[in-house]
PADREN-86813 format. One line per 4 residues: number of its first residue (from 1); their letters; for each residue z, x, y of N, C-alpha, C, O. Coordinates in steps of 0.2 Angstrom, whole numbers, padded with zeros to 4 digits. Each point is the difference from the previous one (the first is absolute). Example, Ala and Ser with C-alpha at 12.3 -4.5 7.8 and 13.67 -1.06 7.14 Angstrom:
2
1 = AS = 0039,0066,-0028,0000,-0004,0006,0000,0004,0006,0003,0005,-0001; -0007,-0007,0006,0001,0004,0006,0003,-0004,0005,0001,0003,0006
END
This chain:
103
1 = MEKL = 0211,0135,-0592,-0001,0006,0004,0003,0006,0000,-0004,0004,-0002; 0012,-0002,0003,0004,0003,-0002,-0003,0005,-0004,-0002,0005,0003; 0001,-0005,-0010,-0001,0002,-0005,-0008,0006,0001,0000,0006,0000; -0006,-0012,0002,-0006,0003,0004,0002,0007,0005,-0001,0006,-0002
5 = KKRW = 0004,-0009,0007,0001,0006,0004,0004,0005,-0004,-0002,0006,0001; 0008,-0008,-0005,0005,0008,-0003,-0005,0004,-0004,0002,0005,-0002; -0009,-0008,-0001,-0003,0003,-0005,-0007,0005,0005,-0003,0006,-0001; 0003,-0011,0004,-0008,0005,0005,0004,0003,0005,-0003,0003,0004
9 = GLTS = 0012,-0003,-0004,0002,0003,0004,-0002,-0001,0009,-0003,0003,0004; 0004,-0008,-0004,-0004,-0003,0006,0008,-0003,0003,0005,-0002,-0004; -0007,0002,0012,0006,-0003,0003,-0002,-0006,0006,0003,-0001,0005; -0007,-0002,-0008,0001,-0007,0004,-0005,-0006,-0004,-0002,0003,-0004
13 = NFQI = 0001,-0010,0005,-0002,-0003,-0001,-0008,-0001,0000,-0004,-0001,-0005; 0003,0004,0013,-0006,0003,0003,-0004,0003,-0002,-0006,-0002,-0001; 0009,0007,0000,-0003,0006,-0005,-0006,-0001,-0005,-0006,0001,0000; 0011,-0005,-0005,-0001,-0003,-0005,-0009,-0008,0001,-0005,-0001,-0003
17 = LLIL = 0008,-0001,0007,-0005,-0006,0003,-0008,0007,0003,-0005,-0001,-0001; 0006,0005,0004,-0002,0004,0001,-0007,0004,-0006,-0006,0001,0000; 0012,0000,-0004,-0004,0004,-0008,-0002,-0007,-0003,-0005,0000,-0004; 0006,-0004,0005,-0004,-0006,-0005,-0005,-0003,0007,-0004,-0005,0000
21 = IVFS = 0004,0008,0003,-0007,-0002,0005,-0004,0008,0000,-0006,0001,0001; 0009,0003,-0002,-0006,0007,-0003,-0001,-0002,-0006,-0005,-0004,0001; 0006,0004,-0006,-0001,-0003,-0009,-0006,-0004,0003,-0005,0002,-0002; 0006,-0007,0007,-0006,-0007,-0003,-0006,0003,0006,-0006,0000,-0001
25 = LNGS = 0007,0002,0007,-0006,0002,0003,-0005,0005,-0004,-0005,0000,-0002; 0010,0005,0002,-0002,0003,-0006,-0006,0000,-0007,-0006,0003,-0001; 0010,-0009,-0002,-0006,-0002,-0006,-0007,-0003,0005,-0006,0002,-0001; 0008,-0005,0005,-0007,-0003,0004,-0004,0005,0002,-0006,-0002,0000
29 = FAAW = 0008,0008,0004,-0002,0005,0000,-0004,0003,-0004,-0005,-0003,-0002; 0007,0006,0000,-0001,0003,-0009,-0009,-0004,-0002,-0005,0002,-0001; 0006,-0008,0001,-0004,-0005,-0003,-0008,0001,0004,-0005,-0001,-0003; 0008,0001,0010,-0006,-0003,0006,-0002,0008,-0002,-0006,0001,-0001
33 = IAKP = 0010,0004,0002,-0004,0008,0000,-0006,0000,-0005,-0006,0000,0001; 0011,0001,-0009,-0006,-0001,-0006,-0005,-0004,0002,-0005,0003,-0002; 0004,-0007,0004,-0007,-0006,0000,-0006,0005,0003,-0006,0000,-0003; 0005,0004,0008,-0003,0008,0002,-0002,0002,-0003,-0005,0002,-0001
37 = LTEF = 0011,-0001,-0004,-0002,0010,-0004,-0002,-0005,-0005,-0005,0002,-0003; 0007,-0009,-0001,-0004,0002,-0006,-0008,-0003,0003,-0004,0001,-0004; 0003,-0002,0009,-0006,0000,0004,-0004,0004,-0002,-0004,-0001,-0004; 0007,0008,0007,-0002,0007,0002,-0001,0003,-0005,-0006,0004,0001
41 = IGLN = 0010,-0004,-0007,-0002,0002,-0006,-0007,-0002,-0003,-0003,0004,-0004; 0000,-0011,0006,-0001,-0004,-0001,-0003,-0005,-0007,-0005,-0001,-0003; 0014,-0003,0003,0000,-0005,-0004,0001,-0006,0005,0002,0001,0005; -0005,-0005,-0007,0003,-0007,0004,-0002,-0005,-0003,-0005,0001,-0002
45 = YENT = 0009,-0006,0000,0003,-0007,-0002,-0009,-0002,-0002,-0001,-0001,-0006; -0002,0001,0011,-0008,-0003,-0005,-0005,0002,-0005,-0004,-0003,-0004; 0006,0012,0005,-0005,0002,-0006,0003,0006,-0004,-0003,0005,-0002; 0010,-0008,0003,0003,0006,-0005,0005,-0004,-0005,0003,-0005,0002
49 = NPWL = -0005,0007,-0009,0006,-0005,-0006,0006,-0001,0003,0002,0005,0003; 0002,-0011,-0003,0006,-0001,0000,0005,0006,-0005,0005,0002,0003; -0007,0000,-0009,0006,0002,-0003,-0002,0009,0003,0004,0005,-0002; -0008,-0003,0007,0002,0003,0001,0000,0002,0006,0000,0006,0002
53 = FWPV = -0002,-0013,0003,0004,0001,0007,0007,-0001,0001,0003,0004,0004; 0000,-0010,-0007,0004,0000,0002,0004,0004,-0002,0004,0001,0005; -0002,0004,-0011,0007,0004,-0001,-0002,0006,0003,0005,0004,0000; -0012,-0001,0003,-0002,0006,0006,0004,-0006,0006,0006,0002,0003
57 = RIIL = -0007,-0006,-0002,0004,-0002,0007,0005,-0001,0000,0004,0003,0004; 0000,-0006,-0009,0007,0000,-0001,0003,0005,0000,0006,0000,0002; -0009,0008,-0005,0002,0006,0000,0000,0006,0008,0004,0005,0001; -0007,-0007,0003,-0002,0000,0006,0009,-0004,0004,0004,0003,0002
61 = IFVI = -0005,-0009,-0002,0005,-0003,0003,0007,0004,-0001,0004,0001,0004; -0006,0001,-0011,0009,0002,-0002,0002,0007,0004,0005,0001,0004; -0011,0004,-0005,-0003,0005,0003,0002,0002,0009,0003,0005,0002; -0005,-0009,0001,-0002,-0005,0005,0010,0001,0004,0003,0002,0004
65 = YQIT = -0003,-0007,-0010,0008,-0003,0004,0005,0004,-0002,0005,-0001,0003; -0006,0007,-0008,0005,0006,0000,-0001,0005,0005,0005,0004,-0001; -0009,-0003,0006,-0001,0002,0005,0000,-0004,0005,0003,0003,0005; -0004,-0007,-0003,0001,-0003,0008,0008,-0002,-0001,0003,-0001,0005
69 = LPLV = -0002,0001,-0009,0009,-0004,-0002,0004,0003,0007,0003,-0004,0004; -0002,0010,-0004,0004,0004,0006,-0005,-0001,0004,0000,-0006,0002; -0004,0009,0001,-0005,-0002,0005,0002,-0007,0003,0000,-0001,0006; 0000,-0005,-0011,0002,-0007,0004,0009,0000,-0001,0002,-0004,0003
73 = GFCF = 0001,0006,-0005,0007,0002,0001,0001,0005,0007,0005,-0001,0003; -0011,0005,-0001,0002,0002,0006,-0002,-0003,0005,0003,0000,0005; -0005,-0003,-0006,-0002,-0004,0006,0004,-0006,0001,-0003,-0003,0005; 0010,-0001,-0009,0002,-0002,0001,0007,0003,-0001,0005,-0004,-0002
77 = GQFK = -0004,0010,0003,0007,0005,0002,0004,0002,-0007,0005,0003,-0001; -0008,-0008,-0003,0003,0002,-0009,-0002,0008,-0005,0003,0001,-0005; -0007,0003,0008,-0004,0004,0000,0003,0004,-0005,-0003,0003,-0004; 0011,-0001,0004,0005,0004,-0006,0001,-0005,-0005,0000,0002,-0005
81 = FFWN = 0000,-0007,0006,0001,-0006,-0006,-0005,0004,-0003,0000,0005,-0003; -0006,-0008,0005,-0005,0000,-0007,-0002,0008,0000,0001,0004,-0005; -0003,-0001,0009,0002,0009,-0004,0005,0000,-0004,-0002,0002,-0006; 0007,-0002,0008,0005,0002,-0006,0001,-0006,-0006,0003,0001,-0006
85 = FFTK = -0005,-0006,0006,0003,-0004,-0007,-0007,-0001,-0003,0001,-0002,-0006; -0009,0001,0008,-0007,0001,-0003,-0002,0004,0001,-0005,0001,-0004; 0005,0004,0008,-0006,0006,-0001,0004,0005,-0002,-0002,0003,-0005; 0007,-0001,0007,0003,0006,-0006,0001,-0002,-0007,0002,0004,-0004
89 = KMFA = -0003,-0010,0002,0000,-0003,-0008,-0006,0001,-0002,-0001,0003,-0006; -0004,-0006,0010,-0009,0001,-0001,-0001,0006,-0003,-0002,0001,-0006; 0005,0005,0011,-0004,0006,-0002,0005,0005,-0002,-0002,0006,0001; 0008,-0008,-0004,0005,0001,-0008,-0004,-0001,-0005,-0002,0004,-0003
93 = RIGF = 0001,-0010,0003,-0007,-0001,-0007,-0003,0000,-0002,-0002,-0003,-0005; -0003,0009,0010,-0007,0002,0000,0002,0007,-0001,-0004,0004,-0001; 0011,-0002,0001,0000,0007,0000,0004,0004,0005,0000,0006,-0003; 0003,-0006,0007,0000,0004,0007,0005,-0002,-0001,0002,-0002,0006
97 = KDNF = 0005,0002,-0011,0006,-0003,0001,0005,0007,0003,0006,-0001,0000; -0008,0007,0001,0003,0004,0003,0002,0003,0007,0005,0003,0002; -0014,-0007,0001,0001,0000,0008,-0001,-0008,0004,-0002,-0002,0006; 0007,-0002,-0011,0003,-0006,0003,0005,-0003,0000,0001,-0006,0000
101 = KES = 0004,0011,-0001,0007,-0002,-0005,0004,-0005,0008,-0002,-0001,0006; 0007,0000,-0009,0003,-0005,0005,0004,0005,0004,0001,0005,-0003; 0000,-0006,0011,0005,0006,0003,0006,-0004,-0001,0005,0003,0002
END
């Protein structure tokens, strides 16, 4: 636990617990939100080829997960952690390196 706290810059085991809860809840939340979105764009499991349906659904889940992670983290008081360690890195990977430097 100490290695994890040091690596993530945390001060308590309770923060680790909250962060792990956020990861798990956000995964379920992203999958739950992806279902109506796939139907909204006209894809559903019954009438769409699985070779199209599942890649689109997985990509949607991934995008939704990235977007909602800081929001769910905020609900658990861990917004700063998720903004610093995930969102900034994601934006840096897509080319916004100058706007999201570490402070």
